[in-house]
C-alpha positions in Angstrom: -0.3 0.2 0.3 2.3 2.9 -1.3 -0.6 4.8 -2.7 -3.5 7.2 -1.3 -6.1 5.4 -3.1 -4.8 2.1 -1.8 -4.6 3.4 1.8 -8.1 4.6 1.3 -9.5 1.5 -0.3 -7.7 -0.7 2.7 -8.6 2.0 5.6 -12.5 2.4 5.9 -13.6 6.0 6.8 -14.8 4.8 10.4 -11.1 4.1 11.5 -10.2 7.5 10.2 -12.9 9.0 12.2 -11.3 7.1 15.0 -7.7 8.6 14.8 -9.2 12.1 14.1 -11.6 11.7 17.4 -8.7 11.1 19.4 -6.3 13.3 17.8 -9.0 16.1 18.6 -9.7 14.9 22.1 -6.1 14.8 23.3 -5.5 18.5 22.1 -8.4 19.4 23.9 -7.7 17.3 26.8 -4.4 19.3 26.8 -6.3 22.6 26.7 -8.6 22.0 29.5 -6.3 19.8 32.0 -3.0 21.9 31.7 -4.4 25.4 30.9 -3.2 26.8 34.9 0.3 25.6 33.9 0.8 25.6 30.3 3.2 28.5 30.4 5.5 26.3 32.3 5.8 23.8 29.1 7.7 24.1 26.3 6.5 23.0 23.0 8.3 19.8 23.1 6.5 18.9 26.6 3.3 20.1 25.1 3.4 17.9 22.1 4.6 14.9 24.3 1.7 15.6 26.8 -0.7 15.7 23.7 0.5 12.6 22.2 -0.2 11.0 25.2 -3.3 12.0 25.8 -4.4 11.1 21.8 -2.8 7.5 22.4 -4.8 7.0 25.2 -7.6 7.9 23.8 -7.9 5.9 21.4 -6.5 2.9 23.6 -9.7 3.3 25.4 -12.2 4.5 23.0 -10.7 3.0 19.1 -9.1 0.0 19.5 -10.5 -3.1 18.8 -10.3 -6.6 16.9 -9.3 -4.6 13.8 -7.0 -1.5 15.3 -4.7 -2.7 17.6 -2.1 -0.8 19.9 1.2 -1.9 20.2 4.4 -0.6 22.0 7.7 -1.2 19.6 11.1 0.3 19.6 10.3 3.4 22.0 7.0 4.4 19.8 3.5 4.1 20.4 1.9 2.1 17.2 -1.6 1.2 16.3 -1.9 -1.4 14.0 -4.7 -1.9 11.5 -5.8 -5.4 10.2 -1.9 -6.2 10.0 -1.9 -4.0 7.1 -0.7 -0.3 8.4 1.0 1.2 10.9 -0.3 4.3 12.8 1.6 7.0 14.9 0.3 10.3 16.1 2.7 13.7 15.3 2.5 17.3 15.7 3.4 18.5 12.0 4.1 21.9 10.8 2.0 24.1 8.1 4.2 21.9 5.6 3.4 18.7 7.0 6.7 18.5 8.5 8.0 17.2 12.1 9.7 20.0 13.8 11.7 17.2 15.9 15.3 16.9 15.7 15.4 13.4 13.5 17.0 10.6 15.2 18.7 7.4 13.5 15.6 5.1 14.2 12.8 8.1 12.7 14.8 8.5 10.2 14.6 4.8 9.4 10.6 5.1 10.3 10.2 7.7 8.0 12.1 5.8 5.3 9.7 2.9 5.9 12.9 0.9 6.6 12.9 -2.1 9.2 13.3 -1.5 12.9 13.6 -3.7 15.4 10.0 -4.7 16.9 8.0 -3.0 13.6 7.2 -5.1 10.4 8.7 -3.7 7.6 6.3 -4.8 5.3 3.8 -2.4 6.8 3.6 0.7 5.8 4.2 3.6 8.2 1.4 6.4 8.6 1.3 9.3 10.8 -1.7 10.9 11.9 -0.4 14.6 12.3 -2.1 17.3 13.6 -1.0 20.9 12.9 -1.9 23.6 15.1 -3.1 27.0 14.7 0.1 29.7 15.2 -0.6 30.0 18.9 -1.0 26.2 19.7 -4.4 26.9 20.8 -6.2 25.0 18.1 -5.7 22.4 15.5 -6.0 23.8 11.8 -5.6 20.0 10.3 -5.2 17.0 10.8 -3.7 14.6 8.1 -2.9 11.2 7.4 0.8 11.5 5.7 3.0 8.7 4.0 6.5 9.4 3.8 9.5 7.7 2.0 12.6 9.2 3.7 11.9 13.1 3.5 9.5 13.0 1.1 6.0 12.9 1.7 4.2 10.6 -1.1 0.7 11.5 -0.4 -1.2 13.2 2.2 -4.7 12.8 3.1 -7.0 15.3 4.9 -9.1 14.1 7.6 -11.1 17.2 7.9 -13.7 18.2 5.5 -12.4 20.3 2.7 -14.8 22.9 4.0 -14.2 23.1 7.5 -12.7 26.3 8.4 -9.5 25.1 10.4 -7.9 24.6 7.0 -7.6 28.2 6.1 -4.3 28.7 7.8 -2.6 26.0 6.3 -0.2 27.1 3.2 1.5 24.3 1.5 5.0 25.3 0.0 
């Protein structure tokens, strides 16, 4: 599964909705639970806490016999029907991560073998793009990479949703 069309035929809209809902909920959890101390958090801490809430929400509300949680190689992954691996990620408006890439993350994005992660399964990031203030989500995307190249991305919001207005692809 290397094209967007193959992805959309393999992963039903109900699963994409679960991923979107967990993303929105995890982001909202941070705003509700940490607003009194948020000024003490740097952007990396904020992204880590939001990621933890997204993972927790999907584990509790979205996992079933088809969508399974898996912790491998220090990553929280979700495997859908042994067809695709999902991981949550904060992205910028160009759908790129701001993290310093480790060797493992480069191999993960390059779709290369990693200990505990099946090499045959494509890895798709469920990425959220925050607004410039970090107070809301401007977009949620499924992103398939081959190294540093985005092979395709799929918008998990309706194209008429006003949250898309701040995203300008280069």
